[in-house]
DOSEKE-370580 format. One line per field, with one value per residue (C-alpha): residue in one letter; x, y negated, z. Coordinates in steps of 0.5 Angstrom, whole numbers. Example, Ala and Ser with C-alpha at 12.3 -4.5 7.8 and 13.67 -1.06 7.14 Angstrom:
BEGIN
residu	(a|s)
u	(25|27)
v	(9|2)
w	(16|14)
END
This chain:
BEGIN
residu	(x|x|x|x|x|x|x|x|x|x|x|x|x|x|x|x|x|x|x|x|x|x|x|x|x|x|x|x|x|x|x|x|x|x|x|x|x|x|x|x|x|x|x|x|x|x|x|x|x|x|x|x|x|x|x|x|x|x|x|x|x|x|x|x|x|x|x|x|x|x|x|x|x|x|x|x|x|x|x|x|x|x|x|x|x|x|x|x|x|x|x|x|x|x|x|x|x|x|x|x|x|x|x|x|x|x|x|x|x|x|x|x|x|x|x|x|x|x|x|x|x|x|x|x|x|x|x|x|x|x|x|x|x|x|x|x|x|x|x|x|x|x|x|x|x|x|x|x|x|x|x|x|x|x|x|x|x|x|x|x|x|x|x|x|x|x|x|x|x|x|x|x|x|x|x|x|x|x|x|x|x|x|x|x|x|x|x|x|x|x|x|x|x|x|x|x|x|x|x|x|x|x|x|x|x|x|x|x|x|x|x|x|x|x|x|x|x|x|x|x|x|x|x|x|x|x|x|x|x|x|x|x|x|x|x|x|x|x|x|x|x|x|x|x|x|x|x|x|x|x|x|x|x|x|x|x|x|x|x|x|x|x|x|x|x|x|x|x|x|x|x|x|x|x|x|x|x|x|x|x|x|x|x|x|x|x|x|x|x|x|x|x|x|x|x|x|x|x|x|x|x|x|x|x|x|x|x|x|x|x|x|x|x|x|x|x|x|x|x|x|x|x|x|x|x|x|x|x|x|x|x|x|x|x|x|x|x|x|x|x|x|x|x|x|x|x|x|x|x|x|x|x|x|x|x|x|x|x|x|x|x|x|x|x|x|x|x|x|x|x|x|x|x|x|x|x|x|x|x|x|x|x|x|x|x|x|x|x|x|x|x|x|x|x|x|x|x|x|x|x|x|x|x|x|x|x|x|x|x|x|x|x|x|x|x|x|x|x|x|x|x|x|x|x|x|x|x|x|x|x|x|x|x|x|x|x|x|x|x|x|x|x|x|x|x|x|x|x|x|x|x|x|x|x|x|x|x|x|x|x|x|x|x|x|x|x|x|x|x|x|x|x|x|x|x|x|x|x|x|x|x|x|x|x|x|x|x|x|x|x|x|x|x|x|x|x|x|x|x|x|x|x|x|x|x|x|x|x|x|x|x|x|x|x|x|x|x|x|x|x|x|x|x|x|x|x|x|x|x|x|x|x|x|x|x|x|x|x|x|x|x|x|x|x|x|x|x|x|x|x|x|x|x|x|x|x|x|x|x|x|x|x|x|x|x|x|x|x|x|x|x|x|x|x|x|x|x|x|x|x|x|x|x|x|x|x|x|x|x|x|x|x|x|x|x|x|x|x|x|x|x|x|x|x|x|x|x|x|x|x|x|x|x|x|x|x|x|x|x|x|x|x|x|x|x|x|x|x|x|x|x|x|x|x|x|x|x|x|x|x|x|x|x|x|x|x|x|x|x|x|x|x|x|x|x|x|x|x|x|x|x|x|x|x|x|x|x|x|x|x|x|x|x|x|x|x|x|x|x|x|x|x|x|x|x|x|x|x|x|x|x|x|x|x|x|x|x|x|x|x|x|x|x|x|x|x|x|x|x|x|x|x|x|x|x|x|x|x|x|x|x|x|x|x|x|x|x|x|x|x|x|x|x|x|x|x|x|x|x|x|x|x|x|x|x|x|x|x|x|x|x|x|x|x|x|x|x|x|x|x|x|x|x|x|x|x|x|x|x|x|x|x|x|x|x|x|x|x|x|x|x|x|x|x|x|x|x|x|x|x|x|x|x|x|x|x|x|x|x|x|x|x|x|x|x|x|x|x|x|x|x|x|x|x|x|x|x|x|x|x|x|x|x|x|x|x|x|x|x|x|x|x|x|x|x|x|x|x|x|x|x|x|x|x|x|x|x|x|x|x|x|x|x|x|x|x|x|x|x|x|x|x|x|x|x|x|x|x|x|x|x|x|x|x|x|x|x|x|x|x|x|x|x|x|x|x|x|x|x|x|x|x|x|x|x|x|x|x|x|x|x|x|x|x|x|x|x|x|x|x|x|x|x|x|x|x|x|x|x|x|x|x|x|x|x|x|x|x|x|x|x|x|x|x|x|x|x|x|x|x|x|x|x|x|x|x|x|x|x|x|x|x|x|x|x|x|x|x|x|x|x|x|x|x|x|x|x|x|x|x|x|x|x|x|x|x|x|x|x|x|x|x|x|x|x|x|x|x|x|x|x|x|x|x|x|x|x|x|x|x|x|x|x|x|x|x|x|x|x|x|x|x|x|x|x|x|x|x|x|x|x|x|x|x|x|x|x|x|x|x|x|x|x|x|x|x|x|x|x|x|x|x|x|x|x|x|x|x|x|x|x|x|x|x|x|x|x|x|x|x|x|x|x|x|x|x|x|x|x|x|x|x|x|x|x|x|x|x|x|x|x|x|x|x|x|x|x|x|x|x|x|x|x|x|x|x|x|x|x|x|x|x|x|x|x|x|x|x|x|x|x|x|x|x|x|x|x|x|x|x|x|x|x|x|x|x|x|x|x|x|x|x|x|x|x|x|x|x|x|x|x|x)
u	(-34|-39|-44|-38|-40|-33|-32|-26|-27|-24|-19|-16|-21|-19|-21|-27|-26|-31|-38|-37|-29|-32|-37|-30|-26|-30|-28|-22|-23|-19|-24|-31|-36|-38|-31|-32|-35|-42|-43|-39|-39|-33|-29|-21|-19|-17|-23|-26|-19|-19|-21|-27|-22|-17|-23|-25|-19|-15|-20|-22|-28|-33|-40|-44|-50|-55|-53|-48|-53|-58|-60|-57|-61|-57|-54|-57|-53|-50|-53|-48|-47|-43|-37|-35|-36|-30|-24|-28|-27|-20|-17|-21|-19|-11|-11|-15|-10|-4|-8|-10|-6|1|5|7|15|17|20|13|8|1|-1|4|2|-5|-3|1|-6|-10|-5|-4|-11|-11|-5|-9|-16|-12|-10|-16|-20|-27|-28|-25|-18|-20|-26|-22|-17|-22|-25|-18|-17|-23|-22|-15|-19|-25|-20|-16|-10|-8|-11|-15|-10|-5|-9|-11|-3|-1|-7|-2|3|7|8|1|-2|4|2|-5|-4|0|-6|-9|-3|-4|-11|-8|-4|-10|-14|-10|-8|0|2|-1|2|9|8|6|12|16|12|13|21|22|16|18|20|16|22|23|16|17|23|19|14|19|23|17|14|21|21|14|14|18|12|6|7|1|3|-4|-6|0|-2|-9|-9|-3|0|-6|-10|-4|-2|-9|-10|-3|-5|-12|-9|-4|-10|-8|-15|-16|-18|-16|-11|-9|-7|0|1|3|-1|1|8|8|3|8|14|11|8|15|19|14|17|24|21|18|24|28|25|23|17|15|11|7|11|17|15|13|19|23|19|18|26|27|22|28|34|36|36|38|40|38|33|31|38|40|35|36|44|43|38|40|45|41|34|38|41|34|30|34|34|27|24|30|29|21|23|27|23|16|17|11|8|10|17|16|11|12|6|6|10|6|0|3|5|-2|-5|0|-3|-10|-8|-6|-1|0|-6|-5|-8|-2|3|1|1|9|11|7|11|18|17|15|20|26|23|23|30|33|27|32|37|32|27|22|19|17|9|9|12|6|1|4|3|-3|-6|-3|-7|-13|-12|-11|-17|-13|-16|-22|-24|-30|-24|-21|-27|-29|-21|-24|-18|-14|-19|-19|-11|-11|-16|-13|-5|-6|-8|-3|2|0|0|6|9|6|9|16|15|12|19|15|19|26|24|22|29|33|30|31|38|39|36|41|47|45|46|53|51|55|51|51|48|43|42|40|36|32|31|29|24|21|20|17|12|9|5|0|0|-5|-2|5|3|0|6|10|6|5|13|18|19|20|25|29|30|32|37|40|40|43|49|47|49|43|43|43|38|33|34|35|28|25|27|25|18|17|20|15|9|9|10|3|-4|-6|0|-1|-6|-2|-2|-10|-10|-5|-8|-16|-14|-15|-9|-4|-6|-5|0|4|4|6|11|14|13|18|23|24|24|30|33|31|34|41|41|39|43|50|50|45|48|56|53|49|56|59|54|51|58|56|61|60|63|67|64|68|74|79|86|84|80|84|90|84|83|87|90|86|81|77|69|70|73|67|63|70|76|82|81|88|93|98|94|93|89|83|78|71|64|62|55|54|60|63|71|74|80|82|83|78|77|74|70|67|64|61|58|56|53|58|62|62|68|65|58|53|52|46|45|38|39|39|46|47|43|47|54|51|49|56|61|57|58|65|71|76|81|82|85|89|88|92|95|92|95|90|93|95|98|105|108|110|102|100|100|98|94|86|84|82|83|81|86|92|98|100|93|95|102|98|98|92|92|90|85|83|77|81|83|75|74|79|78|70|72|76|70|66|70|70|63|62|65|62|55|57|59|54|60|57|57|60|66|69|70|74|82|85|80|83|90|89|87|93|97|94|95|103|104|101|98|98|97|96|91|91|89|84|89|94|88|86|93|100|96|92|98|101|95|94|102|101|95|98|104|100|96|104|104|97|100|105|101|96|102|104|98|93|86|79|75|68|63|57|51|47|43|46|41|40|38|44|46|53|57|63|69|74|79|80|86|89|90|83|79|81|77|79|74|66|62|55|51|44|45|46|43|47|47|52|57|57|59|64|67|68|71|75|79|80|83|87|89|91|94|90|96|94|87|84|77|71|65|59|51|46|43|42|46|52|52|52|58|61|60|63|69|70|71|76|80|79|83|80|74|67|64|57|57|56|53|48|46|46|41|37|37|34|29|27|27|23|18|16|10|13|18|14|8|13|16|9|7|13|12|5|8|13|9|4|9|12|6|4|7|4|6|13|14|12|16|23|21|20|27|31|31|34|30|27|27|34|36|40|44|38|31|32|38|33|28|34|36|29|27|34|32|25|28|34|28|23|22|21|16|12|12|10|4|2|2|-4|-2|-1|-8|-11|-8|-13|-9|-8|-16|-16|-16|-9|-6|-10|-7|0|-1|-3|3|8|4|4|8|8|10|17|18|17|22|27|26|27|34|36|35|37|43|48|47|47|54|56|54|58|64|63|61|67|74|77|80|79|73|74|77|72|65|64|65|61|55|56|57|50|46|49|46|40|39|40|36|30|32|35|28|28|21|22|28|27|24|29|35|32|32|39|41|37|41|48|47|51|53|57|59|63|70|74|69|70|78|79|75|79|86|83|87|82|77|80|85|80|75|80|74|73|79|75|68|67|64|70|75|71|71|78|80|76|79|86|85|82|88|94|90|95|100|99|105|103|96|100|104|99|93|97|103|103|95|97|104|98|93|98|102|108|114|113|105|107|111|108|107|103|98|96|90|86|85|79|82|88|91|90|94|100|100|101|106|110|109|108|115|115|109|111|105|99|103|101|95|93|95|92|85|85|87|81|74|68|63|62|60|67|64|58|62|66)
v	(-26|-28|-31|-36|-43|-46|-54|-58|-63|-70|-67|-60|-56|-49|-44|-40|-33|-29|-28|-21|-22|-29|-24|-20|-26|-32|-30|-34|-41|-44|-41|-43|-45|-51|-54|-54|-61|-61|-58|-63|-62|-67|-64|-64|-70|-64|-59|-59|-57|-51|-44|-41|-36|-41|-45|-40|-38|-45|-49|-49|-44|-50|-47|-41|-40|-35|-35|-40|-44|-44|-50|-49|-51|-55|-51|-53|-57|-53|-54|-57|-52|-56|-54|-47|-45|-40|-45|-51|-48|-45|-52|-57|-52|-52|-60|-59|-54|-58|-65|-62|-55|-56|-60|-67|-68|-74|-78|-78|-82|-80|-84|-80|-74|-75|-77|-71|-67|-70|-68|-61|-60|-64|-59|-53|-55|-56|-49|-46|-50|-52|-57|-60|-63|-70|-69|-66|-71|-77|-73|-73|-81|-82|-79|-83|-89|-88|-85|-92|-87|-92|-99|-99|-103|-98|-92|-95|-98|-92|-93|-99|-94|-95|-87|-85|-90|-87|-80|-83|-86|-79|-76|-81|-80|-72|-73|-77|-72|-67|-72|-74|-66|-69|-64|-58|-60|-61|-53|-51|-53|-49|-43|-44|-45|-39|-35|-29|-25|-24|-27|-32|-34|-35|-39|-43|-44|-45|-50|-55|-55|-58|-63|-65|-65|-72|-75|-71|-71|-66|-59|-56|-61|-58|-51|-51|-57|-55|-47|-43|-44|-43|-36|-34|-35|-32|-26|-25|-25|-19|-16|-17|-18|-21|-16|-10|-6|-9|-15|-11|-12|-19|-24|-21|-23|-30|-32|-29|-32|-39|-39|-37|-42|-48|-50|-50|-55|-60|-60|-62|-69|-74|-75|-68|-67|-72|-68|-70|-78|-77|-73|-79|-84|-80|-79|-87|-87|-84|-88|-83|-87|-84|-90|-90|-84|-82|-81|-79|-73|-71|-70|-66|-61|-61|-55|-51|-52|-50|-44|-42|-44|-39|-34|-33|-31|-26|-23|-22|-19|-14|-12|-14|-12|-13|-7|-12|-14|-18|-23|-24|-27|-33|-38|-37|-38|-44|-47|-46|-49|-55|-55|-56|-60|-65|-71|-75|-79|-86|-84|-79|-84|-89|-83|-82|-89|-91|-85|-87|-94|-91|-86|-91|-96|-90|-89|-96|-100|-101|-105|-110|-110|-106|-101|-94|-95|-102|-98|-93|-99|-102|-95|-94|-102|-100|-93|-97|-103|-99|-94|-88|-88|-91|-93|-88|-83|-85|-85|-78|-76|-74|-70|-77|-81|-75|-74|-82|-81|-75|-76|-83|-80|-75|-80|-85|-81|-78|-85|-87|-80|-83|-90|-87|-82|-75|-73|-76|-72|-66|-66|-67|-61|-57|-59|-57|-51|-50|-52|-47|-42|-45|-46|-49|-54|-49|-44|-49|-51|-44|-43|-49|-48|-41|-43|-49|-44|-38|-43|-44|-38|-41|-47|-48|-54|-57|-64|-62|-58|-64|-69|-64|-62|-66|-71|-66|-61|-67|-70|-63|-62|-69|-67|-61|-65|-63|-69|-73|-73|-66|-65|-70|-67|-59|-60|-64|-58|-53|-56|-54|-47|-44|-46|-39|-34|-34|-34|-40|-44|-49|-52|-48|-42|-42|-43|-38|-33|-34|-33|-26|-23|-22|-18|-20|-15|-17|-25|-23|-18|-22|-29|-26|-23|-30|-34|-30|-31|-38|-38|-35|-40|-47|-45|-43|-47|-52|-54|-54|-58|-63|-64|-66|-70|-74|-75|-72|-69|-63|-64|-59|-57|-50|-54|-53|-55|-61|-64|-63|-67|-72|-72|-75|-71|-74|-73|-80|-79|-83|-78|-73|-78|-80|-78|-81|-83|-81|-77|-82|-88|-88|-95|-93|-89|-86|-86|-78|-81|-86|-85|-93|-94|-99|-101|-102|-95|-91|-98|-101|-94|-94|-102|-99|-94|-97|-103|-108|-114|-118|-115|-109|-107|-103|-96|-95|-88|-86|-79|-77|-75|-83|-84|-80|-83|-90|-88|-84|-89|-95|-93|-90|-95|-92|-96|-103|-108|-114|-121|-122|-115|-110|-104|-101|-103|-96|-95|-92|-88|-95|-97|-91|-95|-102|-108|-109|-116|-120|-127|-128|-123|-126|-125|-119|-116|-117|-113|-107|-101|-97|-91|-91|-87|-87|-91|-97|-101|-102|-104|-109|-112|-112|-116|-121|-122|-123|-129|-132|-131|-135|-141|-141|-140|-145|-151|-149|-148|-145|-138|-139|-142|-136|-134|-140|-139|-143|-140|-134|-136|-139|-132|-129|-134|-133|-126|-127|-132|-126|-127|-134|-139|-146|-149|-156|-162|-167|-172|-167|-166|-173|-176|-172|-167|-171|-175|-168|-166|-173|-173|-165|-167|-173|-169|-164|-170|-172|-166|-167|-174|-171|-166|-172|-175|-169|-166|-172|-172|-173|-178|-176|-180|-179|-183|-180|-182|-181|-179|-187|-187|-191|-191|-189|-188|-183|-183|-177|-175|-167|-164|-157|-157|-158|-165|-171|-176|-183|-188|-188|-195|-197|-199|-201|-208|-208|-204|-198|-202|-200|-206|-204|-196|-199|-204|-198|-193|-198|-200|-192|-192|-197|-194|-188|-191|-191|-186|-180|-181|-177|-177|-180|-174|-176|-174|-176|-182|-188|-192|-188|-188|-196|-196|-190|-195|-201|-196|-194|-202|-203|-196|-193|-187|-184|-180|-180|-173|-171|-166|-159|-157|-162|-160|-153|-154|-158|-152|-148|-152|-153|-145|-144|-149|-145|-141|-134|-135|-140|-135|-130|-135|-137|-130|-129|-136|-134|-127|-130|-136|-131|-127|-132|-135|-130|-127|-120|-120|-122|-118|-112|-114|-115|-107|-105|-109|-107|-113|-117|-123|-124|-131|-133|-141|-144|-150|-152|-150|-147|-142|-142|-139|-134|-132|-130|-126|-122|-120|-118|-114|-111|-109|-107|-100|-103|-108|-103|-98|-104|-106|-98|-97|-96|-101|-106|-105|-105|-113|-118|-123|-118|-118|-125|-127|-129|-122|-119|-123|-121|-114|-114|-118|-112|-106|-110|-107|-112|-117|-113|-112|-120|-121|-117|-121|-128|-125|-122|-129|-134|-129|-132|-139|-138|-135|-141|-145|-141|-142|-150|-151|-149|-151|-144|-146|-151|-150|-154|-149|-144|-148|-148|-142|-139|-142|-139|-133|-135|-136|-129|-125|-128|-127|-120|-119|-121|-116|-121|-123|-130|-131|-129|-133|-139|-143|-141|-143|-149|-152|-150|-154|-160|-160|-159|-164|-170|-168|-161|-160|-167|-167|-166|-160|-157|-159|-155|-149|-149|-149|-144|-138|-133|-136|-138|-132|-127|-130|-134|-137|-142|-146|-146|-149|-156|-158|-156|-159|-165|-166|-163|-169|-174|-172|-173|-180|-181|-178|-181|-188|-192|-187|-185|-181|-176|-176|-173|-168|-165|-165|-164|-160|-156|-154|-150|-147|-145|-142|-138|-136|-138|-138|-137|-136|-130|-127|-120|-123|-129|-124|-125|-129|-123|-123|-128|-130|-133|-140|-143|-149|-145|-141|-147|-150|-143|-142|-149|-152|-152|-156|-162|-166|-160|-158|-164|-165|-158|-158|-164|-162|-155|-157|-161|-160|-160|-162|-167|-162|-163|-170|-168|-164|-169)
w	(342|336|341|343|340|340|341|343|349|350|355|356|360|364|359|360|358|355|359|361|363|367|371|373|375|377|385|383|385|379|374|378|373|376|375|368|365|361|354|349|341|339|334|333|328|324|325|318|315|318|316|320|323|326|328|332|335|336|340|347|349|352|352|351|347|345|338|334|331|336|340|347|353|358|363|370|375|380|387|392|398|402|405|406|413|415|411|414|422|421|418|423|429|427|428|434|437|436|439|445|446|444|448|446|445|450|444|440|442|443|436|432|435|433|426|426|428|422|417|419|419|412|409|412|408|402|403|405|400|405|400|393|394|393|398|404|403|403|410|413|412|415|421|421|421|425|431|430|429|423|422|415|411|413|412|404|403|398|393|391|390|383|383|383|378|373|375|373|366|365|365|359|355|355|353|347|345|345|342|336|335|335|341|336|330|334|336|330|326|331|329|322|323|328|328|324|330|337|340|335|336|343|342|338|343|348|345|342|350|352|346|348|355|357|353|356|363|364|365|365|359|355|357|355|350|346|347|349|343|339|342|342|335|333|338|335|327|330|333|340|343|351|356|352|352|345|349|350|342|343|347|354|352|349|355|360|357|356|363|366|361|363|370|366|361|367|371|365|364|370|366|364|370|376|382|379|380|387|389|388|391|397|397|397|403|407|404|398|392|385|381|374|376|369|366|372|373|365|366|373|370|363|364|368|365|358|360|364|358|353|358|360|353|352|359|359|352|356|362|359|352|347|342|336|335|328|326|319|318|323|319|313|318|321|314|312|318|317|310|312|318|312|313|319|321|323|330|330|328|333|339|336|336|343|346|343|346|353|353|351|357|362|360|359|364|369|365|363|368|366|371|369|371|367|361|362|362|356|353|355|353|346|345|348|343|337|338|340|346|348|355|356|354|361|365|363|365|372|374|373|378|383|383|385|391|394|392|395|402|402|400|405|411|410|409|416|419|417|420|426|427|426|420|424|430|426|422|429|431|425|425|433|430|425|429|434|429|427|419|415|410|404|408|411|404|401|407|407|399|400|405|401|395|399|403|396|396|401|396|390|388|386|388|394|396|395|398|405|405|401|406|412|408|405|412|414|408|410|417|416|412|405|400|399|392|391|397|394|386|388|392|386|381|386|386|378|379|383|378|376|382|382|378|383|384|379|374|368|372|372|364|362|367|365|358|359|357|363|369|376|379|372|374|382|379|374|377|383|378|374|380|382|376|376|383|381|375|378|385|382|375|377|384|381|375|379|384|378|375|380|384|391|395|399|406|409|415|416|418|412|411|407|412|417|413|413|421|426|431|437|441|440|439|433|428|429|424|420|416|413|405|404|409|408|410|417|417|411|414|411|414|414|414|410|405|406|406|410|413|420|423|428|432|425|424|431|430|424|427|433|429|433|431|425|421|418|415|419|417|413|415|419|420|428|427|426|432|436|433|435|442|443|440|443|450|449|449|454|451|452|447|450|447|441|440|435|439|445|452|454|461|462|468|472|472|476|482|481|485|485|482|487|487|494|496|501|498|503|500|494|494|496|491|489|485|478|474|467|468|472|466|464|472|472|466|468|475|471|466|472|475|468|467|474|472|465|468|474|469|463|458|452|451|444|447|448|441|441|439|445|450|448|449|455|458|455|458|465|464|462|468|473|480|484|479|481|477|474|478|475|475|471|466|465|465|463|460|456|454|452|448|444|442|440|436|433|431|427|424|422|419|415|413|409|406|404|401|397|395|395|400|400|404|406|409|413|416|422|429|436|442|443|436|433|426|426|420|420|416|415|410|408|405|404|412|414|416|420|423|421|424|426|426|429|423|427|425|418|411|409|402|396|398|405|404|399|403|409|404|401|407|409|402|403|410|407|401|394|391|396|395|389|390|395|397|399|398|393|396|391|396|395|388|387|392|387|381|385|387|379|378|383|383|377|378|384|383|387|387|390|396|394|400|399|392|393|399|394|389|395|396|389|388|395|392|386|387|387|392|396|397|400|405|407|409|413|416|418|421|425|428|430|433|437|439|443|449|448|441|442|448|443|437|442|444|437|435|441|444|437|434|427|427|426|425|420|419|414|414|407|410|416|411|408|414|417|411|411|418|416|411|416|421|416|419|426|424|420|425|430|427|426|433|437|442|437|435|441|443|443|439|433|432|431|424|424|427|422|416|420|420|413|411|414|411|404|399|395|400|401|394|394|400|396|390|394|397|391|388|394|397|391|392|400|399|395|400|405|401|400|407|411|412|411|404|398|395|389|384|386|385|378|377|383|380|373|377|381|374|372|378|378|370|372|378|373|368|364|361|360|361|369|371|366|372|377|372|370|377|378|372|373|380|378|372|373|380|380|373|373|369|376|377|370|370|377|373|367|371|376|372|376|371|365|365|366|360|355|352|357|353|347|350|348|355|358|353|354|361|362|357|361|368|365|363|370|373|370|369|364|364|356|357|363|359|352|356|360|355|348|351|357|357|351|355|360|356|352|359|357|361|368|368|364|370|373|380|377|377|384|381|380|387|389|396|393|394|387|389|392|385|381|385|385|378|374|374|367|366|372|369|369|376|379|377|379|385|387|384|387|394|394|398|394|400|406|411|415|416|420|424|427)
END
């Protein structure tokens, strides 16, 4: 050992044992000399403060020389021998056998099968090692591109993956810990505190690793750069030498304990190991998203990890006992070492602050809009700026760049396997296999977890194992019915626990085994025993704890009594996939595939599963079971529901004989009887539908006419009349029936006239051009019951001046009655604003407001023109224009989307953009599968510049990220647009409150970071100002208890108070008594919830769907002035859209 010259490297290399020991062990692939960097002589920051003994044993051996003082001759570069022939042949043979000898399943496309063969060949190479990992992964990538299995953009898409870059930066953090000596200092403190006995010393080292793990995300760096040097120093001080019988005194136990406990430290924190981040990324690809991942991970792992960390040192103390039980000198040596190290250096303080910042952002980043990789980038930037690390440190971290290369290849291939349906196919096969054994989900869970664990005996890398098998095993778990969150986290924790089962199972395994203190049989024996203990701990304690913390419920696949209570006694196929939420409520059901709860019974559940209808959201599950449910439920409809009835039309005993439906049959034929079978109602309904469809096709009836209530009432009336109905003649339709219809409509309008007199109304105007390009002005009136047409006038011969518009509006006001009109609603054109001023002079008590629908469209237009949103909208447009501009690409699109369109027209151009982006997001998986398919790549149009750009757009992760952000920003505004654009209910009372909610949601979408949302909010504020924040809008907001009672501070806001006073003065113009009553007396009663406002029944305002005007009519009788004002204002519309539809 005296011939070893010791120095510290920039990064922790794998420790090299003595020369003789190296010759005995060089056949193990993790200890090859050519894996080591060249000789370095940079010392630790504290190297000069250590005694010669400590200096010799606390540093990593790095180079071998003849004498300590001799100048070592440079080691010759090892000659490259190329690939190892036998592993090379076997690895390639695996892929060729799958590609050409194994039968391709019919569900699998040729492209998918070819990619699977390349992937399996790549995995075989990772296990057998014909070349270094990075080189072999690059060959696999080259094969995928060269054989046109994947386009270049798809093959390299994973190199922009955030998780991979987070892993790369974690290597740089680990280098910082070693370079500054901070990790060494922390571990030494624990030795000082707990090191008086061998068991205590082991606990001190174990706890110290758990403490630094979240900020040092490299198990190999922790092992080689911090803990092994300390263990070697302590062991040699106790005369426990490597590769010597004395190793059992102390060193063997400390190395084995640290080796076996390191997996629990890595599993405790999300950022404690690179593979943890990759696991959650791959889970997200399969739709399993863990909210607030850092905190959720820690909560789920805390109890089982703590139990295992406490149990491992004691367990090994019993079954692998050290000869030395007490180490009284260890605390003194640690204290002496700390004295020699001196006070904490500036670099260490910077490292501490940076790690606190990084970990804080990893914990709370989701809440403030900072992603994990951005937090890591900020931390690395600080270390570079303050000189803790320099760029050469980063460049010399070869393992980081090597990981970037091969990791991105594996992740990219795994993602494409998912896109092409290979993972779904494999999970479906496994699910069927498990079903054939009638395994409950807990048993299947145990079998899959054990398989995932034992397969690692074939792997030499934890991250390689994850990249190869995590997605497949997660899909199998989901297919077996295991709760999604439990599946994702259990596999991730399992990945850390099998890092100590062999001497090659992980990077830290090679470090600890190469130290020379533990023998190979002990590694396998104790690795298996510890793994068994960890399995029991994490499998029992961990599963129960995770189920509690993550809120995962165990679906009962065994038919327990509880499940039977929640399953209806019915043979309807829908109950295979749903249960009752409450056994006492037969209307509320829950989907077992996605856990969504809904009302409407089994009928609504089946619509949910089959992706049909507009009354319920589609099932979000994407498992083979979900696809099976969609097919079975979509084709299963034995029950027929009558129009106007919620009950299925079931046949009774008298209906077993019935007549065939045939309008052409004679009277005698129609009375003939026919026996009924279970399909009869389907057949009879289909026959009737054929005749209705024939009439609609022949006369060009719009398809959406069948959704009209009058059409449904007509069908019901004909059905109730029975056979031999004589249809109306032309004379009847244009004569008597028309007159009756007119009188009926007039009577309906009379009811509205009464409502206008009682609750007031709005007058709306709109100018438009017909097909002959004639300019026409419409005037309509709107009240709580809906919109009514007043008049229409051709304006082609006159200019649309303010005076002309004012005259038309003023005449309409005279016709309706000035006291019955509360407001006039128009768009924001300048001539309308001029007419507003003229009206205010003549009728100062009538409000003139801007159309909310028009203003919100302007908001959408302004936001859409911002650079960040315009870019993604333009990209989506370019893609849709390209696809819809070529017959072959359009046909291919419809094939992958099952006939569904991507382009969805809306009322406005901006609404169309939103609907198209929403449609693309919904069909994201189908679009990505389409552009990576070999048939797409073979299309001539796709090879053009625009075609390549369209393909790159769909494969770009940044595009989909921008689409998600755009939809998040646009969706709240579109919801408000739908609210104000319809005639379903008066919207004035909800407009201002919902716009405030929109601004809050947009800020949250940007993580409440002002620099990110400032320009968007500025557009909304600019369009709102003077249009949607008038005194009328503010008063409606104040008088709606849904908002003012939920947030009493509204009453104290100066802007709201000023608007309310202005509105009172205008509403009760020249009536100072009413003004005083409303503003000074009755508002206080409303604010304090006095009298009827305090009644328990009055709390229905908490429901957004309630009617605020009706609420005031019912509970405002003690405040008559405010009641009159509130009922009239809250019955108003906020848009003139109804005029456009008339």
